C-alpha positions as CSV (number, residue, x, y, z in Angstrom):
1,X,179.0,-59.4,184.0
2,X,177.3,-60.5,187.2
3,X,176.8,-58.1,190.1
4,X,179.3,-59.9,192.3
5,X,182.0,-59.1,189.6
6,X,181.2,-55.4,189.7
7,X,183.1,-54.1,192.7
8,X,186.3,-55.5,191.2
9,X,185.8,-53.4,188.1
10,X,186.4,-50.0,189.8
11,X,190.1,-49.3,189.8
12,X,191.7,-46.0,190.9
13,X,190.5,-42.9,189.1
14,X,189.2,-44.8,186.0
15,X,186.1,-46.8,185.9
16,X,187.3,-49.9,184.1
17,X,184.5,-52.1,182.8
18,X,185.0,-55.8,182.7
19,X,184.3,-56.8,179.1
20,X,182.7,-60.2,178.8
21,X,184.4,-61.5,181.9
22,X,187.8,-61.0,180.3
23,X,190.5,-59.1,182.1
24,X,189.5,-55.5,182.9
25,X,190.6,-53.1,180.2
26,X,191.1,-49.4,180.8
27,X,188.3,-47.3,179.5
28,X,187.4,-43.7,179.6
29,X,185.9,-42.9,183.0
30,X,182.1,-42.8,183.1
31,X,181.1,-40.1,185.6
32,X,178.1,-42.0,186.9
33,X,176.9,-41.5,190.5
34,X,175.4,-43.7,191.9
35,X,177.3,-46.4,190.0
36,X,174.8,-48.7,188.3
37,X,174.5,-52.4,189.3
38,X,175.9,-53.6,185.9
39,X,177.6,-51.7,183.1
40,X,179.0,-53.0,179.9
41,X,180.8,-50.6,177.6
42,X,180.3,-51.0,173.8
43,X,182.3,-49.3,171.1
44,X,181.7,-45.9,169.6
45,X,179.3,-43.2,170.9
46,X,176.0,-41.6,170.2
47,X,176.2,-38.1,168.9
48,X,174.0,-35.5,170.8
49,X,173.2,-32.5,168.6
50,X,170.2,-30.2,168.0
51,X,168.3,-33.0,166.2
52,X,168.2,-35.1,169.4
53,X,164.6,-36.1,170.3
54,X,162.8,-38.4,172.7
55,X,159.7,-40.6,172.2
56,X,157.6,-42.4,174.9
57,X,156.2,-45.9,174.2
58,X,154.2,-48.4,176.2
59,X,152.5,-46.8,179.2
60,X,152.4,-43.0,179.1
61,X,151.2,-40.4,181.6
62,X,151.5,-36.7,182.0
63,X,154.2,-37.2,184.6
64,X,156.4,-39.0,182.0
65,X,155.8,-36.2,179.5
66,X,156.9,-33.7,182.2
67,X,160.0,-35.8,183.0
68,X,161.0,-35.8,179.3
69,X,160.5,-32.0,179.1
70,X,162.7,-31.6,182.2
71,X,165.3,-34.0,180.8
72,X,165.5,-32.0,177.5
73,X,165.8,-28.7,179.5
74,X,168.6,-30.2,181.6
75,X,170.4,-31.6,178.5
76,X,170.1,-28.2,176.9
77,X,171.6,-26.5,180.0
78,X,174.5,-28.9,180.0
79,X,175.3,-28.6,176.3
80,X,173.7,-25.2,175.4
81,X,172.1,-26.9,172.4
82,X,168.6,-25.9,171.4
83,X,166.2,-28.8,170.9
84,X,163.2,-28.8,168.7
85,X,159.8,-29.2,170.3
86,X,158.5,-31.0,167.2
87,X,158.0,-34.8,167.4
88,X,160.5,-36.7,165.3
89,X,159.7,-39.6,163.1
90,X,163.0,-41.2,164.2
91,X,163.6,-40.4,167.9
92,X,167.2,-40.6,169.2
93,X,166.1,-41.9,172.5
94,X,163.0,-44.2,173.0
95,X,161.7,-44.6,176.6
96,X,159.5,-47.6,177.0
97,X,157.5,-48.0,180.3
98,X,155.5,-51.2,181.0
99,X,152.9,-50.0,183.4
100,X,151.8,-47.2,185.8
101,X,153.2,-47.0,189.3
102,X,150.9,-46.7,192.3
103,X,148.8,-43.5,192.6
104,X,150.6,-42.7,195.8
105,X,154.2,-43.8,195.6
106,X,154.9,-46.8,197.8
107,X,158.0,-48.2,199.5
108,X,159.6,-51.0,197.5
109,X,158.0,-50.3,194.1
110,X,160.1,-51.5,191.1
111,X,162.7,-48.7,190.3
112,X,164.8,-50.8,187.9
113,X,165.6,-49.8,184.3
114,X,167.8,-50.9,181.4
115,X,169.6,-48.3,179.2
116,X,171.3,-49.3,176.0
117,X,173.1,-46.8,173.8
118,X,174.6,-47.6,170.4
119,X,176.2,-45.2,167.9
120,X,172.9,-44.5,166.2
121,X,170.2,-44.6,168.9
122,X,169.4,-45.2,172.6
123,X,166.6,-47.0,174.5
124,X,165.4,-47.0,178.1
125,X,163.3,-49.9,179.2
126,X,161.6,-49.8,182.6
127,X,158.7,-51.5,184.4
128,X,157.5,-48.2,185.9
129,X,157.7,-44.4,185.4
130,X,160.2,-44.3,188.3
131,X,162.6,-46.6,186.6
132,X,162.2,-44.6,183.4
133,X,163.1,-41.4,185.2
134,X,166.1,-43.0,186.8
135,X,167.3,-44.0,183.3
136,X,166.9,-40.4,182.0
137,X,169.1,-39.2,184.9
138,X,171.8,-41.8,184.0
139,X,171.7,-40.7,180.4
140,X,172.2,-37.1,181.4
141,X,175.4,-38.1,183.4
142,X,176.8,-39.9,180.3
143,X,176.6,-36.9,177.9
144,X,180.1,-35.4,177.6
145,X,181.9,-33.0,175.3
146,X,184.0,-34.8,172.7
147,X,186.4,-33.7,169.9
148,X,183.6,-33.6,167.4
149,X,180.5,-32.5,169.5
150,X,178.6,-33.7,172.5
151,X,178.2,-37.5,172.8
152,X,177.2,-40.4,175.0
153,X,179.3,-43.5,175.0
154,X,177.9,-46.8,173.6
155,X,176.9,-48.7,176.7
156,X,174.5,-51.3,178.2
157,X,173.4,-50.6,181.7
158,X,171.1,-52.8,183.8
159,X,170.4,-51.1,187.1
160,X,168.3,-51.3,190.2
161,X,168.7,-49.9,193.7
162,X,170.1,-51.9,196.6
163,X,167.8,-50.3,199.2
164,X,164.2,-49.1,198.7
165,X,164.5,-46.2,201.2
166,X,167.1,-43.6,200.1
167,X,166.3,-40.4,201.9
168,X,167.4,-36.9,202.8
169,X,166.0,-35.2,205.9
170,X,165.9,-31.4,206.0
171,X,165.2,-29.6,209.3
172,X,163.2,-26.5,208.3
173,X,162.3,-25.6,211.9
174,X,165.6,-24.4,213.4
175,X,166.2,-22.1,210.4
176,X,163.3,-21.8,208.0
177,X,164.1,-22.9,204.5
178,X,162.0,-21.4,201.7
179,X,160.1,-23.6,199.2
180,X,162.3,-22.7,196.2
181,X,165.4,-23.9,198.1
182,X,163.7,-27.2,199.0
183,X,162.6,-27.6,195.4
184,X,166.1,-27.3,194.0
185,X,167.3,-29.8,196.6
186,X,164.6,-32.2,195.4
187,X,166.0,-31.7,191.9
188,X,169.4,-32.7,193.3
189,X,167.9,-35.8,194.9
190,X,166.3,-36.8,191.6
191,X,169.7,-36.5,189.9
192,X,171.3,-39.0,192.3
193,X,168.2,-41.3,192.5
194,X,167.2,-40.6,196.1
195,X,163.5,-41.3,196.7
196,X,162.4,-40.0,200.2
197,X,162.3,-36.4,201.3
198,X,161.9,-36.4,205.1
199,X,160.5,-33.0,206.0
200,X,161.3,-32.1,209.7
201,X,158.5,-29.6,210.2
202,X,158.4,-28.9,214.0
203,X,160.9,-28.1,216.6
204,X,161.4,-25.9,219.7
205,X,162.3,-23.1,217.3
206,X,159.2,-23.3,215.1
207,X,156.1,-25.1,213.9
208,X,156.3,-24.7,210.1
209,X,153.1,-26.3,208.7
210,X,149.7,-24.5,208.4
211,X,147.0,-26.1,210.5
212,X,143.5,-25.0,209.7
213,X,142.2,-27.0,212.7
214,X,144.7,-25.4,215.2
215,X,145.8,-22.1,213.6
216,X,147.6,-20.9,216.7
217,X,150.2,-23.7,216.1
218,X,151.6,-21.9,213.0
219,X,150.5,-18.3,213.6
220,X,152.0,-18.1,217.1
221,X,154.7,-20.8,216.8
222,X,156.5,-19.8,213.6
223,X,157.4,-16.0,213.5
224,X,155.2,-16.0,210.4
225,X,157.7,-18.4,208.6
226,X,155.6,-21.5,207.7
227,X,154.3,-23.4,204.7
228,X,150.6,-23.0,203.7
229,X,148.7,-26.2,203.0
230,X,148.6,-25.2,199.3
231,X,152.5,-24.8,199.3
232,X,152.8,-28.2,201.0
233,X,150.5,-29.8,198.3
234,X,152.6,-28.1,195.6
235,X,155.9,-29.5,197.1
236,X,154.4,-33.0,197.4
237,X,153.3,-32.8,193.7
238,X,156.8,-31.5,192.7
239,X,158.4,-34.4,194.6
240,X,156.1,-37.0,193.1
241,X,157.0,-35.8,189.6
242,X,160.6,-36.7,190.5
243,X,159.9,-40.1,192.0
244,X,160.3,-38.8,195.6
245,X,158.1,-39.6,198.5
246,X,157.5,-36.9,201.2
247,X,157.4,-38.1,204.8
248,X,156.4,-35.4,207.3
249,X,157.8,-35.3,210.8
250,X,156.0,-33.6,213.7
251,X,158.4,-34.1,216.6
252,X,156.7,-35.1,219.9
253,X,156.6,-35.3,223.0
254,X,159.9,-33.3,223.3
255,X,161.4,-30.7,220.9
256,X,157.9,-29.2,221.0
257,X,158.2,-25.7,222.7
258,X,156.8,-24.0,219.6
259,X,153.6,-25.9,219.9
260,X,153.1,-24.6,223.5
261,X,153.2,-20.9,222.5
262,X,149.7,-21.2,221.2
263,X,148.7,-24.2,223.2
264,X,150.2,-24.1,226.7
265,X,147.6,-26.6,227.8
266,X,149.5,-29.4,226.0
267,X,152.7,-28.8,228.1
268,X,153.8,-30.5,231.3
269,X,154.8,-27.3,233.0
270,X,153.1,-24.0,233.5
271,X,153.5,-21.3,230.7
272,X,153.7,-18.9,229.3
273,X,155.9,-20.2,226.5
274,X,157.8,-18.5,223.7
275,X,159.6,-19.8,220.6
276,X,163.0,-21.0,221.6
277,X,165.9,-19.0,220.1
278,X,168.8,-21.1,221.3
279,X,170.0,-24.6,220.3
280,X,170.0,-27.8,222.4
281,X,167.7,-30.0,224.4
282,X,165.1,-28.1,226.4
283,X,162.9,-29.0,229.3
284,X,159.4,-28.5,227.9
285,X,157.6,-31.7,226.9
286,X,154.0,-32.7,226.3
287,X,151.7,-33.6,229.2
288,X,151.4,-37.4,228.7
289,X,149.0,-37.8,231.6
290,X,146.3,-35.5,230.2
291,X,143.6,-37.0,227.9
292,X,143.2,-33.7,226.2
293,X,146.8,-34.1,224.8
294,X,145.7,-37.2,222.9
295,X,142.4,-35.7,221.7
296,X,144.4,-32.7,220.3
297,X,146.9,-35.0,218.6
298,X,144.1,-37.2,217.2
299,X,142.6,-34.1,215.5
300,X,146.0,-32.8,214.3
301,X,147.1,-36.2,213.0
302,X,143.7,-36.5,211.2
303,X,144.3,-33.2,209.4
304,X,148.0,-33.8,208.6
305,X,147.5,-37.4,207.3
306,X,144.9,-36.0,204.8
307,X,147.4,-33.4,203.7
308,X,150.4,-35.8,203.3
309,X,149.5,-38.8,201.1
310,X,152.6,-41.0,202.0
311,X,151.9,-44.2,203.9
312,X,154.5,-43.2,206.6
313,X,154.1,-40.5,209.2
314,X,157.1,-39.5,211.5
315,X,156.4,-38.8,215.1
316,X,159.9,-37.9,216.2
317,X,160.2,-39.1,219.8
318,X,163.9,-38.2,220.4
319,X,165.7,-36.5,223.3
320,X,163.2,-35.9,226.1
321,X,165.1,-35.0,229.3
322,X,162.0,-35.6,231.5
323,X,162.6,-32.6,233.8
324,X,159.1,-31.2,233.4
325,X,157.6,-34.7,234.0
326,X,159.6,-35.1,237.2
327,X,158.4,-31.7,238.5
328,X,154.7,-32.4,237.7
329,X,152.8,-34.1,240.6
330,X,149.9,-35.2,238.3
331,X,152.3,-36.9,236.0
332,X,154.0,-38.6,238.9
333,X,150.6,-39.8,240.1
334,X,149.8,-41.0,236.6
335,X,153.1,-43.0,236.4
336,X,152.2,-44.7,239.7
337,X,148.7,-45.6,238.8
338,X,149.8,-46.9,235.4
339,X,152.8,-48.8,236.9
340,X,155.2,-46.8,234.7
341,X,158.5,-47.0,236.7
342,X,160.6,-44.7,234.5
343,X,160.3,-41.7,232.1
344,X,161.2,-44.1,229.3
345,X,158.2,-46.3,230.3
346,X,156.0,-43.1,230.3
347,X,157.3,-42.2,226.9
348,X,156.7,-45.8,225.7
349,X,153.1,-45.4,226.8
350,X,152.8,-42.2,224.9
351,X,154.4,-43.6,221.7
352,X,151.9,-46.5,221.8
353,X,149.0,-44.2,222.1
354,X,150.2,-41.9,219.3
355,X,150.9,-45.0,217.2
356,X,147.3,-46.1,217.6
357,X,146.1,-42.7,216.5
358,X,148.4,-42.7,213.4
359,X,147.3,-46.2,212.5
360,X,143.6,-45.3,213.0
361,X,144.2,-42.6,210.3
362,X,145.6,-45.2,207.9
363,X,149.3,-44.5,208.3
364,X,152.4,-46.3,209.6
365,X,154.7,-44.7,212.1
366,X,158.3,-43.8,211.7
367,X,160.2,-42.7,214.8
368,X,163.7,-42.1,216.1
369,X,165.4,-44.9,218.1
370,X,163.6,-43.9,221.3
371,X,160.2,-45.2,220.0
372,X,161.5,-48.8,219.7
373,X,160.1,-50.5,222.8
374,X,159.0,-54.1,223.5
375,X,155.6,-54.8,222.0
376,X,155.3,-51.9,219.5
377,X,153.4,-52.8,216.4
378,X,155.4,-54.5,213.7
379,X,154.7,-51.9,210.9
380,X,156.7,-49.2,212.7
381,X,159.9,-48.1,211.1
382,X,162.8,-47.3,213.4
383,X,165.1,-44.4,212.2
384,X,168.4,-45.0,213.9
385,X,170.5,-42.0,215.0
386,X,172.4,-44.3,217.4
387,X,173.9,-46.7,214.8
388,X,173.9,-50.2,213.3
389,X,173.7,-51.9,216.7
390,X,170.2,-50.5,217.5
391,X,169.1,-51.1,213.9
392,X,170.3,-54.8,214.1
393,X,168.5,-55.2,217.5
394,X,165.2,-53.9,215.9
395,X,165.6,-56.1,212.8
396,X,166.4,-59.2,215.0
397,X,163.0,-58.7,216.6
398,X,161.2,-58.3,213.2
399,X,161.1,-54.5,212.9
400,X,161.9,-52.4,209.9
401,X,164.7,-49.8,210.2
402,X,166.5,-47.0,208.3
403,X,170.0,-45.8,209.2
404,X,170.9,-42.2,209.8
405,X,173.8,-42.6,212.1
406,X,176.9,-42.0,210.0
407,X,174.9,-39.8,207.5
408,X,174.6,-36.6,209.5
409,X,175.7,-34.1,206.9
410,X,175.8,-31.2,209.5
411,X,178.7,-32.9,211.4
412,X,181.1,-31.9,208.6
413,X,182.6,-35.3,207.9
414,X,184.4,-35.9,204.6
415,X,182.5,-37.7,201.9
416,X,184.8,-40.7,202.3
417,X,183.7,-41.2,205.9
418,X,180.0,-41.2,205.0
419,X,180.7,-43.5,202.1
420,X,182.3,-46.1,204.4
421,X,179.1,-46.4,206.5
422,X,176.8,-49.2,205.3
423,X,173.3,-49.9,206.7
424,X,174.1,-53.7,206.9
425,X,177.6,-53.5,208.3
426,X,178.7,-53.7,212.0
427,X,176.3,-55.8,214.0
428,X,173.8,-55.7,211.2
429,X,176.2,-57.9,209.2
430,X,175.4,-60.8,211.6
431,X,171.7,-60.8,210.8
432,X,170.1,-63.6,208.8
433,X,169.3,-62.6,205.1
434,X,165.6,-62.4,206.1
435,X,166.4,-60.0,208.9
436,X,168.7,-57.9,206.7
437,X,165.7,-57.4,204.4
438,X,164.1,-55.5,207.2
439,X,166.8,-52.8,206.9
440,X,165.1,-50.6,204.3
441,X,168.0,-48.2,203.7
442,X,169.0,-44.9,205.1
443,X,168.6,-41.2,205.3
444,X,171.2,-38.4,205.3
445,X,170.2,-35.6,207.8
446,X,170.6,-31.9,207.5
447,X,170.0,-30.3,210.9
448,X,169.8,-26.6,210.5
449,X,171.4,-24.9,213.5
450,X,174.1,-23.5,211.3
451,X,172.5,-23.3,207.9
452,X,170.2,-20.8,206.2
453,X,169.0,-20.5,202.6
454,X,172.3,-19.0,201.5
455,X,174.7,-21.9,202.6
456,X,172.4,-24.9,203.0
457,X,173.1,-26.3,199.5
458,X,176.8,-26.4,200.3
459,X,176.2,-28.3,203.5
460,X,174.2,-31.0,201.7
461,X,176.0,-31.2,198.3
462,X,178.1,-32.7,196.9
463,X,178.7,-35.1,199.9
464,X,175.1,-36.2,199.9
465,X,175.7,-37.9,196.5
466,X,178.2,-40.2,198.1
467,X,175.5,-41.3,200.6
468,X,173.1,-41.7,197.7
469,X,175.5,-44.1,196.0
470,X,176.0,-46.1,199.2
471,X,172.2,-46.6,199.3
472,X,171.8,-47.4,195.6
473,X,174.9,-49.2,194.3
474,X,176.1,-52.8,195.0
475,X,177.7,-53.2,198.5
476,X,181.1,-53.9,197.0
477,X,181.3,-50.5,195.2
478,X,183.7,-48.9,197.7
479,X,186.7,-47.4,195.9
480,X,187.3,-44.0,197.5
481,X,189.5,-42.6,194.7
482,X,186.9,-43.5,192.1
483,X,184.1,-42.0,194.3
484,X,185.9,-38.6,194.7
485,X,186.7,-38.4,190.9
486,X,183.0,-39.0,190.1
487,X,181.8,-36.8,192.9
488,X,183.8,-33.9,191.4
489,X,182.0,-34.5,188.1
490,X,178.5,-34.8,189.7
491,X,179.1,-31.7,191.7
492,X,179.5,-29.7,188.5
493,X,176.5,-31.3,187.0
494,X,174.3,-30.4,190.0
495,X,175.1,-26.8,189.4
496,X,173.1,-26.9,186.1
497,X,170.1,-27.7,188.3
498,X,170.4,-24.4,190.0
499,X,171.9,-25.7,193.2
500,X,174.2,-23.1,194.8
501,X,176.7,-25.4,196.6
502,X,179.6,-23.9,194.6
503,X,178.4,-20.4,193.5
504,X,177.5,-19.3,197.1
505,X,181.2,-19.5,198.2
506,X,182.9,-16.7,196.2
507,X,179.8,-14.5,196.9
508,X,180.2,-15.0,200.7
509,X,183.9,-14.4,200.5
510,X,183.3,-11.2,198.6
511,X,181.0,-10.0,201.4
512,X,183.6,-10.9,204.0
513,X,186.4,-9.0,202.1
514,X,184.3,-6.0,201.1
515,X,183.9,-4.3,197.8
516,X,187.2,-2.5,197.9
517,X,189.2,-5.7,198.0
518,X,191.6,-6.2,195.1
519,X,191.7,-9.4,193.0
520,X,195.0,-10.3,194.7
521,X,193.5,-9.8,198.2
522,X,190.4,-11.9,197.2
523,X,192.8,-14.6,196.0
524,X,194.6,-14.5,199.3
525,X,191.4,-14.9,201.2
526,X,190.3,-17.8,199.0
527,X,193.7,-19.5,199.4
528,X,193.3,-19.6,203.2
529,X,189.5,-20.4,203.0
530,X,190.2,-23.3,200.7
531,X,192.3,-25.2,203.3
532,X,190.2,-24.7,206.4
533,X,187.0,-26.5,207.5
534,X,184.6,-25.8,210.4
535,X,185.2,-27.7,213.6
536,X,183.5,-31.1,213.6
537,X,180.7,-32.9,215.4
538,X,178.9,-30.6,217.9
539,X,182.0,-28.7,219.1
540,X,180.9,-25.5,217.3
541,X,178.6,-24.3,220.1
542,X,181.2,-24.9,222.8
543,X,183.8,-22.8,221.0
544,X,181.5,-20.0,219.9
545,X,182.5,-16.4,220.7
546,X,179.0,-15.9,222.1
547,X,176.1,-18.3,222.6
548,X,174.6,-18.8,219.2
549,X,170.8,-18.3,218.6
550,X,168.5,-18.4,215.6
551,X,169.2,-14.7,215.2
552,X,173.0,-15.1,215.0
553,X,174.1,-14.0,211.4
554,X,175.7,-16.8,209.4
555,X,178.2,-14.5,207.7
556,X,181.6,-15.5,209.1
557,X,184.4,-17.5,207.4
558,X,183.2,-20.6,209.3
559,X,179.8,-20.3,207.6
560,X,181.3,-19.7,204.1
561,X,183.9,-22.4,203.7
562,X,182.8,-25.8,202.4
563,X,182.6,-28.6,205.0
564,X,185.3,-30.6,203.1
565,X,188.5,-29.0,201.7
566,X,189.3,-30.5,198.3
567,X,192.6,-28.6,198.3
568,X,193.8,-30.1,201.6
569,X,192.7,-33.6,200.4
570,X,194.7,-33.3,197.2
571,X,197.7,-32.0,199.1
572,X,197.5,-35.0,201.4
573,X,197.4,-37.3,198.4
574,X,200.5,-35.6,197.0
575,X,202.4,-35.9,200.3
576,X,201.6,-39.6,200.4
577,X,202.8,-40.1,196.9
578,X,206.1,-38.2,197.7
579,X,206.7,-40.2,200.9
580,X,205.9,-43.5,199.4
581,X,208.5,-42.8,196.6
582,X,211.1,-42.7,199.4
583,X,211.1,-38.9,198.9
584,X,212.6,-39.3,195.4
585,X,209.6,-38.2,193.3
586,X,211.0,-35.0,191.9
587,X,207.8,-33.9,190.2
588,X,205.8,-34.4,193.5
589,X,208.5,-32.5,195.4
590,X,208.3,-29.6,192.9
591,X,204.5,-29.4,193.2
592,X,204.6,-29.5,197.0
593,X,207.2,-26.7,197.0
594,X,205.0,-24.5,194.9
595,X,202.0,-25.1,197.1
596,X,203.9,-24.6,200.3
597,X,205.5,-21.4,199.1
598,X,202.1,-20.0,198.2
599,X,200.8,-20.8,201.6
600,X,203.9,-19.4,203.4
601,X,203.6,-16.0,201.6
602,X,199.8,-15.8,201.9
603,X,199.6,-14.1,205.3
604,X,201.4,-11.0,204.0
605,X,198.9,-10.7,201.1
606,X,195.9,-11.0,203.4
607,X,197.1,-8.3,205.9
608,X,195.4,-5.3,204.1
609,X,192.0,-7.1,204.3
610,X,192.5,-7.8,208.0
611,X,192.8,-4.0,208.6
612,X,189.6,-3.4,206.7
613,X,187.2,-6.2,207.6
614,X,186.2,-7.5,211.1
615,X,185.3,-10.8,209.4
616,X,188.8,-11.3,208.0
617,X,190.4,-10.1,211.2
618,X,188.7,-13.0,213.0
619,X,190.9,-15.4,211.0
620,X,194.2,-13.6,211.5
621,X,195.6,-16.3,213.8
622,X,194.6,-19.0,211.3
623,X,196.3,-17.1,208.6
624,X,199.6,-16.9,210.6
625,X,199.2,-20.6,211.4
626,X,199.1,-21.5,207.7
627,X,202.3,-19.5,207.0
628,X,204.1,-21.2,209.9
629,X,202.8,-24.6,208.9
630,X,204.0,-24.1,205.3
631,X,207.5,-23.0,206.6
632,X,207.7,-26.4,208.4
633,X,206.8,-28.2,205.2
634,X,209.4,-26.4,203.2
635,X,212.1,-27.1,205.8
636,X,211.1,-30.8,205.6
637,X,211.5,-30.7,201.8
638,X,214.9,-29.1,202.2
639,X,216.0,-32.0,204.5
640,X,214.6,-34.6,202.1
641,X,216.5,-33.0,199.3
642,X,219.8,-33.3,201.2
643,X,219.1,-37.0,202.2
644,X,219.9,-38.5,205.6
645,X,217.9,-38.0,208.8
646,X,217.0,-34.6,210.2
647,X,218.3,-33.9,213.8
648,X,216.0,-34.9,216.7
649,X,215.8,-31.4,218.1
650,X,214.6,-30.2,214.6
651,X,211.8,-32.8,214.7
652,X,210.8,-31.8,218.2
653,X,210.6,-28.1,217.2
654,X,208.5,-28.8,214.1
655,X,206.1,-31.1,215.9
656,X,205.6,-28.4,218.6
657,X,204.6,-25.9,215.9
658,X,202.2,-28.5,214.4
659,X,200.6,-29.1,217.8
660,X,199.9,-25.3,218.2
661,X,198.4,-25.2,214.7
662,X,196.1,-28.2,215.4
663,X,194.1,-26.1,217.9
664,X,191.0,-24.7,216.3
665,X,190.8,-20.9,216.1
666,X,187.7,-19.0,215.0
667,X,186.0,-22.4,215.0
668,X,188.2,-23.4,212.0
669,X,190.6,-26.4,211.5
670,X,193.6,-26.1,209.3
671,X,193.3,-29.2,207.1
672,X,196.8,-29.7,205.6
673,X,198.2,-30.1,209.1
674,X,198.2,-34.0,209.3
675,X,199.8,-34.2,205.9
676,X,202.7,-31.9,206.9
677,X,203.1,-33.9,210.1
678,X,203.4,-37.1,207.9
679,X,206.1,-35.3,205.9
680,X,208.0,-34.1,209.0
681,X,208.0,-37.6,210.6
682,X,209.1,-39.3,207.3
683,X,212.0,-36.9,206.8
684,X,213.1,-37.1,210.4
685,X,213.2,-40.9,210.2
686,X,215.6,-40.6,207.3
687,X,216.7,-43.8,205.6
688,X,215.0,-43.0,202.3
689,X,212.1,-41.1,203.9
690,X,209.7,-44.0,203.8
691,X,210.4,-45.4,207.2
692,X,207.0,-44.3,208.6
693,X,205.1,-45.9,205.7
C-alpha cells in the first residue's frame, strides 16, 4: 500500500486498512496517533501477558536500555501486569537498531522505523535510537484489552515523519512552570512523537534561567522562581532520552522588562524597573544604540550556548512598540548616523548584530517573523506567528521556516481547527518542491497568561496530539471523525504518563463547589461546566471583571473547564444526524430529548451551590441560559414531532432567546447554542425539517 493510497483508507470512526490494494475492508479501529505512513493489518494478534519481554539487538546504548525500561513501566501501567526483570531466551519483542544517532540530536536525523507484529512475536527495525523509540510508542498504543487477555493486533507498519521539526513551546515566564510539570509534558510529547521542546525562558514577567555570569538577571528578575543550571542540564538530558531537542528562547529586544530590574543600563529608558505583573505589550526595550548592550549579550549568549547543546538558539524578536526608542535622543541620533529610517530598520540592525554573536558561538538563530529582513544569513529559521504567507515569502527567498500560526493552544480552538492547518497549505502550496523542503514543520504554542501548574496540562492536551499528527502523518490524513475517535483514546493513554489534563477538572470543580456539596449538586455543576468553554482568542482580558495580573488566582469556572467541550460537540453531531434524517430519526430524537430535559432542569439543581459559593454564583446567568436554551430545543422537537412548519413568530422568539444566550457571561461561551439554532431553523422551515441542509 503506497503512501498516496493511505488517506483514502481512513473512513468515519473506523480505521479501515486497505488490504493489498483491494477494496477497503472494515477492521477494528487502531487507536494510533499520529497515524503511521503505512499500515497493513494481518490476521490474529499477539498476546501480552506477564511473560512479555524485550531484547535489543544491533547498536545498543544506555539510552535504549532506559527507553525499554520506560516502555515496560508504561506497559505495566496500562495493563497492570507485572513484568519480570530477567532476560528471556525467547523475547516477545526484538528491537533492532542499526547505528547510533548524533551525540547532540540534530534536525533531520532519520526517525523512521518498521514494526511488525505476528501472533507469536514482534519486531522493531530502526536505523537510529530515535526511530526505535518511536516504534516502542506505537506498540504501546496498539495494546488493548481483549476477551482473552491483553493483546496487540498482527500488523506491519512502515513509518516516518512528514516534517523534521515537530515542536511544543511552553512559556514558563508569565507563569512559572515547575520542572516536574515540564517533564510530564515531555513524556506526553514522546508519546505522540514530537521532537522539539521550545523553552520560552524570558519575558517582561520573569527571567527564568540561572546566569552565573550575570546573577542579577535571575535573582532580581524572577521572584526567586527560576531553573538552576543543574536543573536545566537535567531537563535537557531527560528530553534527549526521549528523542526531544531543547531549543531555548531569550526574547529580545522587547518583552525584556525583567532583564532591566537587575540591569537598567540595558534599557532604552531611565529606570528603575520592576517585574511586570500585567499582560500585554510594554514600552521597555533594549538600548540598541549602546555598544555595552552587545557586549552584555555576547557574554550572556556565550554562557547560554554552552549550557544548551542544541544547534538552534531562539532570540525572540517579536512585538516591540518602539516608544522608548522614539523618546530617546541618543537612539534617534544613532538611527540618523546609521541611516536607519524606521524602528523596523533599527531592529533589523540589532537582529543582525545578535545573529553574528550567536553564530560566533557556534549556533544558528531562530526568531519570530520580525527577524526576517532582507539579507539575513541563510541559516536563520523563521518561526511564523503571522501565518503561511510569511512562511512562504521566507521560503521563496531560500529561508527555513516553522509554522506556529494556527497552533496557538492558548486561543482555545477545537482540535479540528488546529488539525485543518497545514504548514504547506495556503500560499505555501504554490512553492516549488525545493522551496517546500525549507518548511521544516511547526510548533504548537502554550502562552501562559492563564495557565499555572494546576491547569496547564489541560490547556495543552489532548488537542496537542492532533497537531502532532498534522506534523507527522501524510498530508492526506485529514478525516476529522477518525481524528476525534483516536484523540479520545490517546487522551486516556496520556493519563497513564501522569499528565493531569483530565484529573485536574473534577478536583477544581470540587474546590469551586465546596466540601459540603452533595453528589447531586456536584453533578449539576459538572453538567453545566461540561458544555461551556472559555471565550476565544484574546478576548478574555477585555471581558475580565478586573484587570488580570500574574497574581490573579486561576480558580474560577473559566479556569477549570476544558478548552473544548466534548459534550457539546457530540450534541452537535446528534442534531446534524436528526436534521439530515428529515427529523424522522426517532432514536436521535429520543436521545436529544433526554439531553435537553437534563439541561432544562439543571439550573434548579445548581441553585443551592450558588447560595454557598461565590465561584458558582459567578455562573448563575450562564446556568439560566442553559435552561432557557434547552427549553427552546425541546419546543423545536415538539414541532418536529407534529410535522409541518412552525409559525414565523415562534421562530423569531426562539432566535431572540438564542441571540441573548450567545453573549459571553463570566468569560464563558455556551457551546450547544449553534446546534440548537440549527434545530430551530430546520423545524421552522418545515417540509421534512431538512430544508436548511
